[in-house]
N, C-alpha and C positions, 0 to 999 in steps of 0.2 A: 570609359576605362575598363579594361578586362580584369575582372575580379578573380578569375580562376587561379591566378598566380598566388593569391592569398588564401586559397581554399584549404590547403593543407594546415596552414597556421591557424585558421578559423576553427578547424575540427579539433586540433590538439588543445587550443585554449578553451574551447567550449566544453570539452570533456573534463578539463581541470576545474573549471567553474561549476559544472554540474556535480562533480564529486565533492567540491567544497560546500555547495548548497545542501546536499544530502547530509554530510557530516554535521554542518552547523545547525540544520534544522533539527536533527536528533539531540544536539546539545541544547537548543532552545526549548525543546519539548521537556527536557529535564529541568530547565530554569526558565520558565515562560516570562518572567519579569526582568530578565537580563537584557537591557536595551543595547548593550555593547554587542552581543551576539547578533541582534536584529540589524545593527548597522553593518555588520560584516556581510550578512545575507543580502541586505539591500544593495550594497556595493557590487556584489557578485552578480545579482540579477540585473542591476543597471548596466554594468559592463556587457553582459551577455545580450541584453536588448539592443544596445548600441551596435555591437558587432553583427548581430543578425540583421539589423536594419540596413547597415552599410552593405552587407553582402547580398541584400535583396531577398532574404528569407522572411517573408511577410507574416506567415502563420506563427513562426517561432517568435518573431519580434512582438506580435500582437498578444500572444499568451504571456510572455515575460513582462510585457507592460502592465497587464492586469494583475499579475502577481506582485509587481512593483507597487502598484496602487494600494494593495492591501498592506504590504510591509510598510509603506510610507505612513499609513494611519497608525500602525503599531508603534513605529519608532517615535512618532509625535504624540504618543500616549492618548490617541483618540479612539483606539480600539484595543481590547484585551484579547490575547490569544486564548482560544478555546479548542476543544478537541475537533469540532467539525471544521474549524479553520485550518488546523494542521493536516487533517485528512484531505482537504481540498488542495492545499498547497503541495502535498506529496503526490496527488494525482497529477497536478500540473508538472511536477518534476519528471514523473514517469513519461508523460507525453513529450516533454522536451527531449528526454534521452532518446525516445523513439525517433523523433524528428532528426536529431543529430546523427543517429545510426543510419537513417535513410540517406542523409547527405553523404556520409562516409561511403556508402555503398554506391554512390553515383546518382542518387535520387535528387528531387527538387525540394525535399523537406516539407512538402505540404501535408497537412493532416486536418481532420475535422476536430477542432478544439472548441467548437461553439458551446458544448455543454459545460466544459470547465470554465470557459470565459464568462458564461452566464452566472455560474455559481460564484465566481470571484466578484462579479459585479453586484450580485445580490448581497455578498458580505460587505462590500463598500457602502451599499445603501442601507445596511442593517436589517435586511429581510430575513424572515424565518425560512430556512431551506427545506424543512421537513415536509414531505407529502403525505397527506391523510386520505384514506379511502372515503368516497362520498357516501352519504346515507341514501336510503331508498327514496326519501322525499326529494332530495337534491337531484338524484338521477332522473326521477320522473319529470321534475321541473325543467331540467336542462334539455331533456329529450323533446319536450313540447315545442321548443324553439329550434330544434335541429332537424336533421334528415329524418325521414320515416324510419321508426325502429325496426330492426331486423327480426324476422320470425325464426326461431330456432326449433329444430326437431328434437326429439327426445334424446338422441345420442349426443348431439352437439351440446345441449343443455347439461347432460350428465358430465361431459368432459370438462366444461367450464366450472361447474360446481365442484368437481373433485380437484381441479387445479387450485381453487381458492382454499380448499381444505388442506392441500398439501403445502401450502405457504407460497404458491406462485401468485403473481399479480395478473388479474383479469381486467383488461382495459377496454373501454368502448370509445372509439375514435371516429370523429367526423373531420374529413379532410376536404378543404375548399380549394379548388384550382382557380387561378386568375381567369376572369371571363375573356380576356383578350388572347388567351393561350391558344395557339393553333395546333399544338400537338399534345392535347390533354391525355390521350391514351399512353403516350411516352412518359409523361410526368407521373401518371398513376402507377405505371410499371416501376418507375424508379422508387416510388414510395414503398410498393410491395416488396421490391428487392431489398430495400433498407430494413424493413420490418422482419423479414425472414432470416436475416443474419443473426438476430438475437431473440428470436421467439417464434411463435406459430400463429398464423392467421386462421381462425376457426371458420368464420363466415363473413362474407362481405355483401353489401347491397349498393349497387347492382352486383351481379356475379362476376367473378374474375373474367369469364369468357366475354360477357357483355362489355366490360371495361376495356378489354383488349381490342374489341371491335368498335370502340368509341360509342357504344350504345348507352350513354349516360350523359347527364347534364354536367355541370362543372363541380360536382361534389360527389363524395361516396362515403359510406360508413362501414365499420367492420368491428368484430369481436377479436381480441388479440390476447394471447397468453405470453407472459415474459417474466424475467427477473429484473429487468432494467427499470431505472428510476423514470417515472412518468414525465417529470419536467425535462430531464435530459433527452428523453425520446421525442417529446414535443419540439424541442429546439432543433434536433437533427432533421426532423421532417420539414421544419420551416426553412432549413438550409437548402432543400431541394429547390431548384429554379422554378419560379412561377407558381409556387405554392402560396396562396394568399392567407389562409388561416387554418389552424388545427385546434380542435377541442379534444381534450383527453380526460376521461373519467375513469377512475379506479373503482371497481364494483366489489362489494361484499355479497354474501350469499342471498341476503334479503333483497338488495337492490337488483341483483341479477334476476331474481324471480319476477320482480315487477317489470323489469325491462323486457323480459321474455313475453310476459302476458300482454304488455303494451304493443310489442311487436306483432303478436298474433292478431290482436284486434285491428291494428292499423292496416295489416296486410289484407285481411278480409274485406275491410271497407274500400280499399283502393282497387281491389281485383276487378270489380265490375266495370270500371272506366279505363283502367290502365291498359288493357290488351288492345282495344281498337285504336286508341290514340297512338300507341307505340307502333302498331303495324303501319298506320298511315305515315307516321314520321319516318319509318324505315324505308318506305317506298320512295319518298321524296329526297331523302338525304344521300348524297354521293358517298360511297365507301372508299376509304383510303387504306390500302393494305398496310399491315404493320411493318413489313419489310421496307416499304417506301418511306414510312415515317422515320424509321431508324436511319435510313440512308440520308434523308434530308437533314436529320439532326447531326450526323457525323460529318457532312460535307465541309462545314467551316473548320472543323478540328484539324483538317489536313494542312491549314495555313498557319496553325500555331507553331511557335518556335519549338525546336527539338529539345529533348530533356537535357538538363545540365549534365555534363560529364563528370567523372570522378575527380579526385584531388589532382592538383597540378603536380608535375614531376617533383619528387622530394628526395631527400637524402637517405631514405630507407627503402628497402626492397623486401618482398616476401619470398622466402625460400622454403621449399618443400622439406619437411622434417626428415624424410628418408634420405635426402641428399646430404644432410648434416650427419646422419648415421653413417653413410658410406665415407664421408670425410674423416670422421672419428675413427672408423675401423682402419682406414689407410694410414692415418697418423700413428695409430697404435702399433701397426707393423713397422713403421719407420722408427718408432722409439725402440722397439726390440733390437732392430739392427744397429741403432746408434750405440746402445749399451754394449753390444757385441763388438762393434768397431772400437770403442773406447778400451775394452779389455785387450783386444788384439794389438792396438797401438802401444799400450803400455808393455806388452810382451816383446814386440819387435824393436822398440826403442829407436824408431826412425823419426828424425826431427820434423821433416816435411809432412809426414803422415800424421804425426801427433798434432802439429799446428793446424792442419786441415780438419782433423776430427774435432778439435777444440772449437774451431770456428763454427763448424756444423752443429755442435752441441749448443752453442749460444744462440744460433738462428732457430734451431728446432725448439729451444726452450721458449723463445718469444712466440713462435708459431703455436706451441702447445697452449700458452696462456690465452691466445686469441680464440683458438678452437674451443677451449673449455668455456670461455665467457659467452661464446655465441649461443650456447644452449642453456645458459643459467638465467633464471628469472626469479625475482623476489615473490615469495608466497603472498605478499601484499596484494598482488593482482587478483588473487582469489579472495583473500580475507576482506577486502574493502567493500564487498557487496553484502557481507553478513550482518553488520549493525542494523541496516534498514530491514533486512528480513526478520531478524529477531524482534524488532520493534513491532512490525506488522503482526507477527505470529503471536506475540504476547498479548497484543491488543485483542486479537480474535479469540484467544483462550481466556481472556479476562484475568491475566496474570501480570505481575510486575517482575521484570527481568533486566539485569544489568549484564552486558556483554563486555568482558575485559580482554583485550587482545594484546599479546606480548610476542616479540620475536618475528614481527611481520616482515622484517628486513632479511630474514633467513632465505637463502637462494636454493632453488631446486631445479632440477632438469626440466626443460620445457615440455617434454613428452609427459612427464608425471604431472606437471602443473595443469595441462590440458584435461587430464583424466580424473584428478583428485577432487575437483569442485562438487560433483554430484554426491559422492560418498560423504563429504563434509556437510553438505546440506541435509542429508538423511540423519547424520549423527547429531547435528545441532537441533533439528526439529524434534528428534527423539528425546534430547536432553530437556527441552522446554516443555514438551507434551507429557512425557512419562516421568522425567526426573523431577523438575521443579513442581512443588505442590501448589494447589490453589491457595489464595491469600489466607482464607480462614484456617486451613489446615496448618500453614506455616506459623501463624500466630499462636494456635492452640499447642504446637509443638515447641514454642519458645523461640522461634526463629524470626529474624526480621521479615517483614511482609514482602520485601523485594528479594527475589532469588538472584544468585550470581552464577554466571557461566563463564569459565575461563577458556580461552582459545589461545594456545601457545604453540610456538614452533621453535626448534633448536636443532643444531647439528650435533651429532655424536658419531665419531668415526666416519665411515663412508655411508652414513645413513642420516636421514632427517626424521625427527620425531614430531608429530603433530598431536597434541593432547587436547581433549575436550573434557573439562571437569566442571561439575555442578554441585551445589550444596543442597540437593534435593532429598527425596525420600530414600535414595539408595536401593539396592537390589536385595530382595528377600529370597533366600534359597528355597523355602517351602512353596512360595507362590510360583516360582519358575518350574519346579519339579511337578507341582499339581497340574500346571498347564501342559507340560511336556508329556506327562502320563496320559492326560486326557486326549491329546492329539496323536498319541502313539509314537512320539519321537524317541522315547526310551521305555524300557521295561522296568518293573518294580525292582528286580535284581540289580540292573545296571544303576538305577537311581541310588540304591543303598550304598554302593561303593564308589560314588563319584565325589571328587574333591570340589571345593567351592569354585576353583578356577574352571573346572570342567563343566560345572553347573551353569556358570556365567556364559560359557561358550555356547550353551544351548540357545541363547538369544539369537544366534546367527543361523539357526536351522531354518530351512525353507518353510515359509507359511506360518512361522512361530510369531505369536502376538499375544501380549498380556492385556491389550486394550479391552475394556469391558464393552465398549460400544464403538461402532464405526464412525469416523468423522473424516473431514477433508485432510486432517493432519496424520492420522494413524488408525490402526485397527483393521486394515485391509490384508494383513499378512504379507505385505511387501515392504521391504526396507532394509533391515540389518543383514539379511542373507545376501541382498544385492551389494551392500557395502563390503561385506567380506570377499565376495567373488571378485569385485573390482580391484580391491586392494591386493589380493593374492595374485591377480593377473599382472599387477605392476611389480611383482616380486617382493611385496611387503607383507606385513602381518599386523593384526590388531589384537590388543589385549584389554581386558576389562579389570579394573580394580574398584571395589565397592565396599562401603561400610553402611549396613542398614541404619537408616535414620539420618545419616550424615551426608551421603552423596556418592557420586560415581565418577570414575575417570576412565574414559576411552582413549587408549594410547595407540596411535597408528605409527608403525615404523616403516619408513619408505627408503628404498636405495637411492642414492644420488644418481645412479645409472651412468655415471661417468666412467669411461674406459680407462682413464689414467688418474692415479692417486699417488700422493707422496707416502712412503711407508718406511718403517724401520724393519730391517731384515735381522732375524735372530736365528740361532741354531739350537736345536734340542736333539742331542745325540747326533745322528747322521742326517736328520731332517732339517730342512730350512723353512722357516715361516715368515710371513710378512704381517706386520701390525700397522693399520692406518695411522699416520702421524697425527691426524686430527683428534684421535682418541687418547693420545699419550699426554699426560701432565708432565712427567719428567722420568728420567732413568736414574738408577742409583745402585748402591751396594749396601747390604745390611749384614750385620754381624749375627752369628748364631744366638747369642744371648739376648738379642733384641726381639726375637720371635717369642710371642706369648700364646698360650692356649686358653681360649674362652669358650666354655660350653662345648668343648671338643673341636673347636675351630681355631685354626692358626691365624693370629692377628699381628700386625706390626704397627708401630706408631709412626704417623706421618703428619708433620706440622700441627702438632697439638691434638690429634685425634687418632683413634685406632681404626685401622681399615683391614679387611680380610686379606690373607696371603693365599693365592691360588697356585697350585702346582700344575703346569700345563702337561708335564710328563704323565701324571696320573689321569688327567682328563682324557688325553688322547692315547693313553696306554703305549707310550714309547718305551719299548723293552730294552733297547740298547743305550738308553739314557743312563748315565752314571749317577745314581742317587747316593753317592758317598757323603758322609757327614763332613762337610766343609766348614771352615771357620767363617767363610763369607759367602753370600749368595747375591747374584746379580738379579735386580728386579726392574719391572716397568710398571709405573703407576698409571693406571688408565681411569677414565671417567665416563659416566653416562649421566648427562645432566649434571647434578650436584653430587651424585653418588660416586665414591672412589673405591678402587680395589688395586692390589698389587699382584702382578704375575711374575712367578719365579721362573727364570729361564737359565739356560746353560751358558750361552755365549752371544755377545753382540757381533753382528757383521757390519752394520752401518746403514745409513739412510740412502734411499734410492727412489726414483720415480718408477713405478711399475704399471704394467697394463693389466687391467682387471678383466679376467675371462670367466665366464660361467662354467660350471662343471658339467653342463649338458643334461639332457633328459634321461640318459641311461643310468645315472647315479642318483640315489635317493637323497633328499636333503639331509645334510650333515649338520648337527647342531654345533654352533661355534665356528663353522667355515662358511665364508661368504663367496668364495671363488678361488681362483688359482692365477698364477702368473708365470711367465716364461723369463727366466733370468738370462743375463748376458752369456753365461757358459752353456745355455741350452737346457739347464735343469728346471724342473717345475717346483714351485714353492706354493704352498697353500696360504690363502689370505684369511687371517682370523677375524671374526666379528666380536670385538670386545664387549659389545652390549649384552651378549648372552651370558657373560660371566658375572654380571652385576644384577642382582635381584632387588 
């Protein structure tokens, strides 16, 4: 039976199960004794294993089966979850995701999962997975039964010794190739190729040249520097075809010295007899060129079946985002003409024309809805990878952090979604590393030992806000200024006159970092400047709110980037303005006696609370606006998140769908104006950004 017809369904369901596994594994890590979560994880793993086996993806099925064995012991209360078990299962999930991604891209889903499988099998057997360096005595005893130890020169010994001091692993490996192997040089080459992907071979015996020319028996030894786990490395080498046995010893500085001395002595003892024997053997032994060896190995591969193709034809297609941009621009022009036609039809009063225009309006409205939805994607597609990232980051920093996500269903334009992921990663890593204090510091400050990071998204007008807020140490003005002065970002005079908001913005200066030491997470002077550059390029902005000792909020404002929005048209004097309908709570009329003055600011009562009253005529300096003292004033109540304000206007025109146009590069950014639109009568109306009016 051809399984390709089910491939698309397999990919979709596998991704759903992997997302579920990741989410539930994080839940289980918080409640390791909750067997109900284990049951959910086990069912997902069991289903995924069955699907993979049915589709013929053996590596994926084998790894899932081993994970299932561990989970089965846990759910039957024969095994208690521990940190190293969680770490191993998470590594397994990463490998599964990589294999499914390979299948999605048309691959066969094969991967070397032997190391993870071995670790899972060891967990089932109850073995200790930790690898310990061997002592000098153990090393000497092991070498006595292995190949002749390798003689190191002074430089090689120095490199190995320094590597141990720097925290790298120095390994001594003996590799034994099966005696029946006909292409031992090829097998040795495959081992060297494997090793060089994750470390450096310092010296081998025989030399690499002799091994290439098959001038060796069925074994060889080498010194190797790596960061890789010895047990994992050993298993990977054993997976190379026709490798019979591998011994791996991790050396400390003392055992390295004894190994080197042993190698020097054995080399001198063998030198007297090795040369003539080797020469005689070389004369009698037929040489097989390496190229012929490779050819003989590759010949059978031509008969293997071709690589599995991509997914079977599905109901979805990939469309270049630039084509969607062109479609949006064309429809925007169509909308302008539609509004113009509606206005002309109402003036001409021709029944047939009016009927035709009304039908075109209904059709174009449906078309508009489809065009807009084509580009909209929930931010959940970006947010869903962050819980796992925060978990791993907190673990590496030895901190406890809870990530709380709200508003993941908020939709954003696809072009923005594709670009916003990396800036959010930087901000979240910054929040966990710089913001959240170490556990001891939080306890001494009277805070819970677990820090909290809020990641929230919400719509406000024709913008989306994404906020990252943590309850950490906050930003201290003096510390930032001290670093800024030291790096020459500002002068003493500039620093003295800067507001707190301006000081916070210094965090986005290129090369600015308050990290006291460089780590994999921060301190390299790269990060927040990149964040601001990316967000600015998307037409957005980022603002910092912080209270020392309490925490920090990074607020990212992003445009929806949609060309068409619903808006309320208003009039101020002779000028027309458009206010996005999504920012409006309601419209109304207030009497003069309802306006109160609080600390010099005009306020009005709205649904049991007092909100500021803002005069647009004063903000935009509209001189021909008649500011006569009227008994009643028309207002529009706007919101930004949960904060409210009232805008005083001159006259309502009505609701309309408008085309959002940028002001171009020739005009400087105008505070409070997000763009312009062309009305049906050909006039230009400025589009207000209500978010600016609410602090």
